[in-house]
MOPAC internal coordinates of N, CA, C and O (Angstrom, degrees):
PM7 1SCF
backbone

  N    0.0000 0     0.00 0     0.00 0    0    0    0
  C    1.4417 1     0.00 0     0.00 0    1    0    0
  C    1.5190 1   108.86 1     0.00 0    2    1    0
  O    1.2310 1   120.13 1   -41.10 1    3    2    1
  N    1.2930 1   117.37 1   138.90 1    3    2    1
  C    1.4589 1   121.28 1  -178.24 1    5    3    2
  C    1.5150 1   111.09 1   -87.07 1    6    5    3
  O    1.2310 1   121.04 1   -35.60 1    7    6    5
  N    1.3174 1   115.61 1   144.40 1    7    6    5
  C    1.4460 1   121.00 1   173.70 1    9    7    6
  C    1.5184 1   107.14 1   -66.88 1   10    9    7
  O    1.2310 1   120.23 1   -27.17 1   11   10    9
  N    1.2962 1   117.17 1   152.83 1   11   10    9
  C    1.4487 1   122.23 1  -171.34 1   13   11   10
  C    1.5174 1   114.36 1   -57.11 1   14   13   11
  O    1.2310 1   121.54 1   -27.97 1   15   14   13
  N    1.2820 1   114.66 1   152.03 1   15   14   13
  C    1.4459 1   123.54 1   171.03 1   17   15   14
  C    1.5215 1   106.31 1  -102.92 1   18   17   15
  O    1.2310 1   119.81 1   -44.86 1   19   18   17
  N    1.3188 1   117.97 1   135.14 1   19   18   17
  C    1.4608 1   121.12 1  -175.63 1   21   19   18
  C    1.5268 1   111.56 1   -56.98 1   22   21   19
  O    1.2310 1   119.98 1   137.40 1   23   22   21
  N    1.3174 1   117.64 1   -42.60 1   23   22   21
  C    1.4563 1   120.88 1  -174.46 1   25   23   22
  C    1.5236 1   113.37 1   -82.35 1   26   25   23
  O    1.2310 1   119.77 1   163.30 1   27   26   25
  N    1.3202 1   118.05 1   -16.70 1   27   26   25
  C    1.4540 1   120.67 1  -177.63 1   29   27   26
  C    1.5195 1   113.80 1   -91.33 1   30   29   27
  O    1.2310 1   120.01 1   176.96 1   31   30   29
  N    1.3234 1   117.59 1    -3.04 1   31   30   29
  C    1.4555 1   120.16 1  -176.78 1   33   31   30
  C    1.5129 1   111.08 1    81.94 1   34   33   31
  O    1.2310 1   120.28 1   -18.76 1   35   34   33
  N    1.3020 1   117.07 1   161.24 1   35   34   33
  C    1.4710 1   121.45 1  -176.84 1   37   35   34
  C    1.5164 1   109.95 1   -98.49 1   38   37   35
  O    1.2310 1   120.59 1   -62.91 1   39   38   37
  N    1.3218 1   116.49 1   117.09 1   39   38   37
  C    1.4573 1   120.78 1  -179.99 1   41   39   38
  C    1.5261 1   112.01 1  -109.12 1   42   41   39
  O    1.2310 1   119.32 1   172.95 1   43   42   41
  N    1.3419 1   118.90 1    -7.05 1   43   42   41
  C    1.4540 1   121.53 1  -176.21 1   45   43   42
  C    1.5221 1   114.33 1  -106.35 1   46   45   43
  O    1.2310 1   119.36 1  -173.14 1   47   46   45
  N    1.3246 1   118.83 1     6.86 1   47   46   45
  C    1.4685 1   120.93 1  -179.74 1   49   47   46
  C    1.5224 1   111.51 1   -57.15 1   50   49   47
  O    1.2310 1   119.94 1   134.27 1   51   50   49
  N    1.3147 1   117.72 1   -45.73 1   51   50   49
  C    1.4594 1   122.23 1  -177.26 1   53   51   50
  C    1.5267 1   112.36 1  -103.99 1   54   53   51
  O    1.2310 1   120.65 1  -159.80 1   55   54   53
  N    1.3009 1   116.36 1    20.20 1   55   54   53
  C    1.4608 1   122.77 1  -179.51 1   57   55   54
  C    1.5274 1   108.74 1   -95.53 1   58   57   55
  O    1.2310 1   119.87 1   -61.69 1   59   58   57
  N    1.3381 1   117.85 1   118.31 1   59   58   57
  C    1.4629 1   120.76 1  -176.00 1   61   59   58
  C    1.5288 1   113.24 1  -125.49 1   62   61   59
  O    1.2310 1   119.97 1  -157.57 1   63   62   61
  N    1.3306 1   117.66 1    22.43 1   63   62   61
  C    1.4594 1   120.11 1   175.37 1   65   63   62
  C    1.5216 1   109.26 1   -70.98 1   66   65   63
  O    1.2310 1   120.55 1   -28.11 1   67   66   65
  N    1.3340 1   116.56 1   151.89 1   67   66   65
  C    1.4661 1   121.49 1   179.27 1   69   67   66
  C    1.5215 1   110.45 1   -62.25 1   70   69   67
  O    1.2310 1   121.25 1   -39.06 1   71   70   69
  N    1.3274 1   115.22 1   140.94 1   71   70   69
  C    1.4572 1   118.97 1   177.74 1   73   71   70
  C    1.5102 1   112.47 1   161.89 1   74   73   71
  O    1.2310 1   121.54 1     4.25 1   75   74   73
  N    1.3055 1   114.67 1  -175.75 1   75   74   73
  C    1.4609 1   123.06 1   179.63 1   77   75   74
  C    1.5208 1   108.52 1  -116.72 1   78   77   75
  O    1.2310 1   120.35 1   -47.76 1   79   78   77
  N    1.3100 1   116.94 1   132.24 1   79   78   77
  C    1.4520 1   122.59 1   175.25 1   81   79   78
  C    1.5209 1   107.61 1   -90.77 1   82   81   79
  O    1.2310 1   120.69 1   -47.74 1   83   82   81
  N    1.3289 1   116.28 1   132.26 1   83   82   81
  C    1.4592 1   121.92 1  -178.81 1   85   83   82
  C    1.5200 1   109.52 1  -123.91 1   86   85   83
  O    1.2310 1   121.03 1   -16.81 1   87   86   85
  N    1.3252 1   115.64 1   163.19 1   87   86   85
  C    1.4590 1   121.61 1   177.95 1   89   87   86
  C    1.5288 1   109.52 1   -64.68 1   90   89   87
  O    1.2310 1   120.12 1   -43.88 1   91   90   89
  N    1.3151 1   117.38 1   136.12 1   91   90   89
  C    1.4620 1   121.86 1  -178.71 1   93   91   90
  C    1.5202 1   112.22 1   -71.60 1   94   93   91
  O    1.2310 1   119.82 1   164.89 1   95   94   93
  N    1.3312 1   117.95 1   -15.11 1   95   94   93
  C    1.4661 1   120.25 1  -179.80 1   97   95   94
  C    1.5166 1   113.29 1   -98.56 1   98   97   95
  O    1.2310 1   119.48 1   143.30 1   99   98   97
  N    1.3482 1   118.59 1   -36.70 1   99   98   97
  C    1.4698 1   119.32 1  -172.43 1  101   99   98
  C    1.5261 1   114.28 1  -128.51 1  102  101   99
  O    1.2310 1   119.71 1  -179.57 1  103  102  101
  N    1.3217 1   118.17 1     0.43 1  103  102  101
  C    1.4692 1   123.84 1   179.58 1  105  103  102
  C    1.5258 1   114.35 1    66.08 1  106  105  103
  O    1.2310 1   119.32 1  -162.25 1  107  106  105
  N    1.3233 1   118.90 1    17.75 1  107  106  105
  C    1.4689 1   122.60 1   176.35 1  109  107  106
  C    1.5265 1   108.58 1   -67.31 1  110  109  107
  O    1.2310 1   119.81 1   -46.01 1  111  110  109
  N    1.3342 1   117.97 1   133.99 1  111  110  109
  C    1.4668 1   121.16 1  -179.48 1  113  111  110
  C    1.5281 1   110.41 1   -67.57 1  114  113  111
  O    1.2310 1   121.12 1   -49.85 1  115  114  113
  N    1.3397 1   115.46 1   130.15 1  115  114  113
  C    1.4605 1   121.49 1  -176.50 1  117  115  114
  C    1.5230 1   112.54 1  -113.57 1  118  117  115
  O    1.2310 1   120.50 1   117.95 1  119  118  117
  N    1.3321 1   116.66 1   -62.05 1  119  118  117
  C    1.4559 1   121.89 1  -172.13 1  121  119  118
  C    1.5216 1   111.22 1  -137.33 1  122  121  119
  O    1.2310 1   120.91 1   -28.28 1  123  122  121
  N    1.3178 1   115.87 1   151.72 1  123  122  121
  C    1.4678 1   122.08 1   172.88 1  125  123  122
  C    1.5219 1   108.34 1   -97.31 1  126  125  123
  O    1.2310 1   120.59 1   -32.06 1  127  126  125
  N    1.3125 1   116.49 1   147.94 1  127  126  125
  C    1.4659 1   120.08 1   176.50 1  129  127  126
  C    1.5304 1   111.09 1   -61.74 1  130  129  127
  O    1.2310 1   119.82 1   157.96 1  131  130  129
  N    1.3318 1   117.94 1   -22.04 1  131  130  129
  C    1.4748 1   120.83 1   178.63 1  133  131  130
  C    1.5255 1   112.03 1   -65.65 1  134  133  131
  O    1.2310 1   119.99 1   155.80 1  135  134  133
  N    1.3435 1   117.62 1   -24.20 1  135  134  133
  C    1.4589 1   119.94 1  -179.36 1  137  135  134
  C    1.5287 1   112.38 1   -99.15 1  138  137  135
  O    1.2310 1   120.09 1  -171.60 1  139  138  137
  N    1.3177 1   117.43 1     8.40 1  139  138  137
  C    1.4569 1   122.32 1  -179.13 1  141  139  138
  C    1.5270 1   110.21 1   -86.08 1  142  141  139
  O    1.2310 1   120.78 1   -35.90 1  143  142  141
  N    1.3223 1   116.12 1   144.10 1  143  142  141
  C    1.4643 1   120.07 1   176.94 1  145  143  142
  C    1.5224 1   110.43 1  -142.71 1  146  145  143
  O    1.2310 1   120.87 1   -20.97 1  147  146  145
  N    1.3297 1   115.94 1   159.03 1  147  146  145
  C    1.4650 1   121.22 1   179.51 1  149  147  146
  C    1.5156 1   109.32 1   -70.01 1  150  149  147
  O    1.2310 1   121.14 1   -39.36 1  151  150  149
  N    1.3244 1   115.43 1   140.64 1  151  150  149
  C    1.4564 1   121.59 1  -177.09 1  153  151  150
  C    1.5197 1   108.46 1  -148.27 1  154  153  151
  O    1.2310 1   120.27 1   -25.44 1  155  154  153
  N    1.3238 1   117.09 1   154.56 1  155  154  153
  C    1.4629 1   120.99 1  -176.58 1  157  155  154
  C    1.5268 1   113.80 1   -79.80 1  158  157  155
  O    1.2310 1   119.76 1   168.35 1  159  158  157
  N    1.3291 1   118.06 1   -11.65 1  159  158  157
  C    1.4674 1   119.62 1   179.56 1  161  159  158
  C    1.5283 1   109.66 1   -74.40 1  162  161  159
  O    1.2310 1   120.07 1   -13.79 1  163  162  161
  N    1.3324 1   117.46 1   166.21 1  163  162  161
  C    1.4648 1   119.24 1   178.51 1  165  163  162
  C    1.5260 1   113.47 1   -77.84 1  166  165  163
  O    1.2310 1   119.21 1  -179.80 1  167  166  165
  N    1.3273 1   119.12 1     0.20 1  167  166  165
  C    1.4599 1   123.44 1  -176.90 1  169  167  166
  C    1.5235 1   110.91 1  -110.70 1  170  169  167
  O    1.2310 1   120.09 1   -24.05 1  171  170  169
  N    1.3168 1   117.44 1   155.95 1  171  170  169
  C    1.4660 1   119.56 1   175.07 1  173  171  170
  C    1.5265 1   109.63 1   -67.33 1  174  173  171
  O    1.2310 1   120.24 1   -27.53 1  175  174  173
  N    1.3326 1   117.14 1   152.47 1  175  174  173
  C    1.4606 1   122.01 1  -177.14 1  177  175  174
  C    1.5277 1   109.93 1  -128.09 1  178  177  175
  O    1.2310 1   121.19 1   -39.70 1  179  178  177
  N    1.3366 1   115.32 1   140.30 1  179  178  177
  C    1.4575 1   121.99 1  -176.37 1  181  179  178
  C    1.5243 1   110.11 1  -134.66 1  182  181  179
  O    1.2310 1   120.68 1   -28.19 1  183  182  181
  N    1.3311 1   116.31 1   151.81 1  183  182  181
  C    1.4634 1   120.50 1   179.45 1  185  183  182
  C    1.5150 1   113.28 1   -96.41 1  186  185  183
  O    1.2310 1   119.81 1   162.32 1  187  186  185
  N    1.3452 1   117.97 1   -17.68 1  187  186  185
  C    1.4691 1   119.94 1   179.24 1  189  187  186
  C    1.5196 1   110.50 1  -158.14 1  190  189  187
  O    1.2310 1   121.25 1   -19.14 1  191  190  189
  N    1.3172 1   115.21 1   160.86 1  191  190  189
  C    1.4585 1   121.80 1   179.30 1  193  191  190
  C    1.5280 1   110.63 1   -94.11 1  194  193  191
  O    1.2310 1   120.72 1   -12.82 1  195  194  193
  N    1.3329 1   116.23 1   167.18 1  195  194  193
  C    1.4638 1   121.86 1   177.67 1  197  195  194
  C    1.5323 1   110.23 1   -68.82 1  198  197  195
  O    1.2310 1   120.65 1   128.81 1  199  198  197
  N    1.3345 1   116.35 1   -51.19 1  199  198  197
  C    1.4660 1   122.93 1  -177.83 1  201  199  198
  C    1.5251 1   109.45 1  -123.87 1  202  201  199
  O    1.2310 1   120.72 1   -18.61 1  203  202  201
  N    1.2935 1   116.23 1   161.39 1  203  202  201
  C    1.4639 1   120.22 1   178.35 1  205  203  202
  C    1.5282 1   111.42 1   -59.34 1  206  205  203
  O    1.2310 1   120.42 1   146.48 1  207  206  205
  N    1.3419 1   116.81 1   -33.52 1  207  206  205
  C    1.4643 1   120.63 1  -178.65 1  209  207  206
  C    1.5272 1   113.11 1   -99.08 1  210  209  207
  O    1.2310 1   119.60 1  -163.18 1  211  210  209
  N    1.3315 1   118.37 1    16.82 1  211  210  209
  C    1.4682 1   120.77 1   179.84 1  213  211  210
  C    1.5230 1   111.92 1   -61.26 1  214  213  211
  O    1.2310 1   120.70 1   140.89 1  215  214  213
  N    1.3217 1   116.26 1   -39.11 1  215  214  213
  C    1.4661 1   120.40 1  -179.78 1  217  215  214
  C    1.5252 1   109.90 1  -134.99 1  218  217  215
  O    1.2310 1   121.54 1   -18.24 1  219  218  217
  N    1.3243 1   114.65 1   161.76 1  219  218  217
  C    1.4587 1   121.17 1   169.49 1  221  219  218
  C    1.5232 1   106.42 1  -119.45 1  222  221  219
  O    1.2310 1   120.81 1   -29.41 1  223  222  221
  N    1.3208 1   116.06 1   150.59 1  223  222  221
  C    1.4675 1   120.89 1  -178.31 1  225  223  222
  C    1.5219 1   109.44 1  -129.95 1  226  225  223
  O    1.2310 1   121.23 1   -42.02 1  227  226  225
  N    1.3293 1   115.25 1   137.98 1  227  226  225
  C    1.4565 1   121.75 1   177.90 1  229  227  226
  C    1.5216 1   108.38 1  -132.81 1  230  229  227
  O    1.2310 1   120.56 1   -53.12 1  231  230  229
  N    1.3363 1   116.53 1   126.88 1  231  230  229
  C    1.4635 1   120.57 1  -177.76 1  233  231  230
  C    1.5291 1   110.38 1   -66.64 1  234  233  231
  O    1.2310 1   120.87 1   -55.93 1  235  234  233
  N    1.3318 1   115.93 1   124.07 1  235  234  233
  C    1.4680 1   121.60 1   176.02 1  237  235  234
  C    1.5205 1   111.05 1   -92.56 1  238  237  235
  O    1.2310 1   121.12 1   143.33 1  239  238  237
  N    1.3202 1   115.46 1   -36.67 1  239  238  237
  C    1.4658 1   123.22 1   176.55 1  241  239  238
  C    1.5184 1   106.34 1  -158.68 1  242  241  239
  O    1.2310 1   119.07 1   -14.54 1  243  242  241
  N    1.3200 1   119.37 1   165.46 1  243  242  241
  C    1.4664 1   119.81 1  -178.55 1  245  243  242
  C    1.5323 1   111.73 1   -53.92 1  246  245  243
  O    1.2310 1   121.24 1   -55.91 1  247  246  245
  N    1.3280 1   115.23 1   124.09 1  247  246  245
  C    1.4536 1   121.15 1   177.91 1  249  247  246
  C    1.5141 1   115.67 1    83.87 1  250  249  247
  O    1.2310 1   119.74 1  -179.22 1  251  250  249
  N    1.3358 1   118.10 1     0.78 1  251  250  249
  C    1.4737 1   121.24 1  -179.20 1  253  251  250
  C    1.5203 1   109.72 1  -132.93 1  254  253  251
  O    1.2310 1   120.91 1   -56.60 1  255  254  253
  N    1.3175 1   115.86 1   123.40 1  255  254  253
  C    1.4597 1   122.13 1  -178.73 1  257  255  254
  C    1.5208 1   110.83 1  -118.29 1  258  257  255
  O    1.2310 1   120.33 1   -44.29 1  259  258  257
  N    1.3262 1   116.98 1   135.71 1  259  258  257
  C    1.4568 1   122.05 1   171.96 1  261  259  258
  C    1.5186 1   106.49 1   -79.59 1  262  261  259
  O    1.2310 1   120.02 1   -50.28 1  263  262  261
  N    1.3357 1   117.57 1   129.72 1  263  262  261
  C    1.4602 1   123.11 1  -178.17 1  265  263  262
  C    1.5237 1   108.31 1  -109.01 1  266  265  263
  O    1.2310 1   121.04 1   -49.56 1  267  266  265
  N    1.3313 1   115.62 1   130.44 1  267  266  265
  C    1.4643 1   122.28 1  -179.73 1  269  267  266
  C    1.5184 1   110.04 1  -128.97 1  270  269  267
  O    1.2310 1   120.80 1   -22.55 1  271  270  269
  N    1.3104 1   116.07 1   157.45 1  271  270  269
  C    1.4592 1   121.01 1   174.39 1  273  271  270
  C    1.5236 1   108.15 1   -58.46 1  274  273  271
  O    1.2310 1   120.64 1   -45.61 1  275  274  273
  N    1.3287 1   116.39 1   134.39 1  275  274  273
  C    1.4528 1   120.98 1  -179.00 1  277  275  274
  C    1.5103 1   114.29 1   -70.88 1  278  277  275
  O    1.2310 1   120.05 1   166.51 1  279  278  277
  N    1.3160 1   117.51 1   -13.49 1  279  278  277
  C    1.4679 1   121.30 1  -179.10 1  281  279  278
  C    1.5268 1   112.23 1   -99.66 1  282  281  279
  O    1.2310 1   120.01 1   126.47 1  283  282  281
  N    1.3358 1   117.59 1   -53.53 1  283  282  281
  C    1.4732 1   120.02 1  -173.59 1  285  283  282
  C    1.5254 1   114.47 1  -108.65 1  286  285  283
  O    1.2310 1   119.80 1   170.07 1  287  286  285
  N    1.3377 1   117.99 1    -9.93 1  287  286  285
  C    1.4626 1   120.75 1   178.85 1  289  287  286
  C    1.5190 1   114.97 1    85.16 1  290  289  287
  O    1.2310 1   119.73 1  -173.20 1  291  290  289
  N    1.3370 1   118.12 1     6.80 1  291  290  289
  C    1.4637 1   121.69 1   177.96 1  293  291  290
  C    1.5365 1   110.07 1   -57.24 1  294  293  291
  O    1.2310 1   119.75 1   -47.16 1  295  294  293
  N    1.3172 1   118.08 1   132.84 1  295  294  293
  C    1.4592 1   122.18 1   178.96 1  297  295  294
  C    1.5175 1   111.89 1   -67.83 1  298  297  295
  O    1.2310 1   120.46 1   -50.62 1  299  298  297
  N    1.3396 1   116.73 1   129.38 1  299  298  297
  C    1.4615 1   122.11 1  -177.22 1  301  299  298
  C    1.5180 1   113.52 1  -113.51 1  302  301  299
  O    1.2310 1   120.10 1   166.47 1  303  302  301
  N    1.3043 1   117.41 1   -13.53 1  303  302  301
  C    1.4592 1   119.44 1  -178.29 1  305  303  302
  C    1.5135 1   110.61 1   132.87 1  306  305  303
  O    1.2310 1   120.73 1    30.70 1  307  306  305
  N    1.3304 1   116.20 1  -149.30 1  307  306  305
  C    1.4575 1   121.69 1  -176.04 1  309  307  306
  C    1.5223 1   111.60 1  -131.33 1  310  309  307
  O    1.2310 1   121.68 1   -25.24 1  311  310  309
  N    1.3124 1   114.39 1   154.76 1  311  310  309
  C    1.4630 1   122.17 1   170.77 1  313  311  310
  C    1.5179 1   106.14 1  -114.87 1  314  313  311
  O    1.2310 1   120.81 1   -48.77 1  315  314  313
  N    1.3268 1   116.06 1   131.23 1  315  314  313
  C    1.4528 1   121.28 1   179.51 1  317  315  314
  C    1.5232 1   108.61 1  -114.89 1  318  317  315
  O    1.2310 1   120.60 1   -54.93 1  319  318  317
  N    1.3168 1   116.46 1   125.07 1  319  318  317
  C    1.4546 1   122.26 1  -178.15 1  321  319  318
  C    1.5214 1   110.14 1   -62.26 1  322  321  319
  O    1.2310 1   120.60 1   -43.06 1  323  322  321
  N    1.3200 1   116.46 1   136.94 1  323  322  321
  C    1.4682 1   124.80 1   179.28 1  325  323  322
  C    1.5203 1   113.11 1    61.82 1  326  325  323
  O    1.2310 1   120.64 1  -152.51 1  327  326  325
  N    1.3275 1   116.38 1    27.49 1  327  326  325
  C    1.4636 1   121.65 1   175.23 1  329  327  326
  C    1.5140 1   106.85 1  -117.39 1  330  329  327
  O    1.2310 1   120.28 1   -64.61 1  331  330  329
  N    1.2971 1   117.08 1   115.39 1  331  330  329
  C    1.4558 1   119.46 1  -179.19 1  333  331  330
  C    1.5087 1   111.10 1   168.72 1  334  333  331
  O    1.2310 1   121.03 1     4.63 1  335  334  333
  N    1.3192 1   115.63 1  -175.37 1  335  334  333
  C    1.4651 1   118.99 1  -178.49 1  337  335  334
  C    1.5192 1   111.60 1   -66.26 1  338  337  335
  O    1.2310 1   119.80 1   -39.81 1  339  338  337
  N    1.2465 1   117.99 1   140.19 1  339  338  337
  C    1.4611 1   132.06 1  -179.81 1  341  339  338
  C    1.5287 1   120.02 1    11.79 1  342  341  339
  O    1.2310 1   118.23 1   151.38 1  343  342  341
  N    1.3086 1   120.98 1   -28.62 1  343  342  341
  C    1.4613 1   121.07 1  -175.80 1  345  343  342
  C    1.5220 1   113.32 1  -103.66 1  346  345  343
  O    1.2310 1   119.68 1  -163.67 1  347  346  345
  N    1.3222 1   118.23 1    16.33 1  347  346  345
  C    1.4466 1   121.02 1   177.23 1  349  347  346
  C    1.5156 1   114.13 1    71.87 1  350  349  347
  O    1.2310 1   119.88 1  -153.52 1  351  350  349
  N    1.3350 1   117.84 1    26.48 1  351  350  349
  C    1.4511 1   121.06 1   178.78 1  353  351  350
  C    1.5061 1   109.74 1   -74.40 1  354  353  351
  O    1.2310 1   120.75 1   -23.85 1  355  354  353
  N    1.2945 1   116.18 1   156.15 1  355  354  353
  C    1.4572 1   121.36 1  -179.72 1  357  355  354
  C    1.5134 1   111.03 1   -77.62 1  358  357  355
  O    1.2310 1   120.80 1   -20.75 1  359  358  357
  N    1.3067 1   116.07 1   159.25 1  359  358  357
  C    1.4581 1   123.04 1   177.61 1  361  359  358
  C    1.5141 1   108.50 1  -113.74 1  362  361  359
  O    1.2310 1   120.40 1   -43.51 1  363  362  361
  N    1.3143 1   116.84 1   136.49 1  363  362  361
  C    1.4570 1   121.84 1   176.30 1  365  363  362
  C    1.5022 1   109.09 1  -102.52 1  366  365  363
  O    1.2310 1   120.10 1   180.00 1  367  366  365

């Protein structure tokens, strides 16, 4: 299943079937459904990536990082520090 495209709307926010989320532009593996959790934002949220190089992150402002595909640079959303399930994990 491909990670969302900004212009196509988000169809995987409430999707919790087993699988791997990949970049919608280059099919690079990003996240496993095992690391997905429910979140109040309109985007799917994950606690970890598949590989160390699955994504790249660049700080946009304190506590907020722009997340991009680690292979092609496609924009994937944001990571917010201390935002996540019960243990203060980040959200992608």
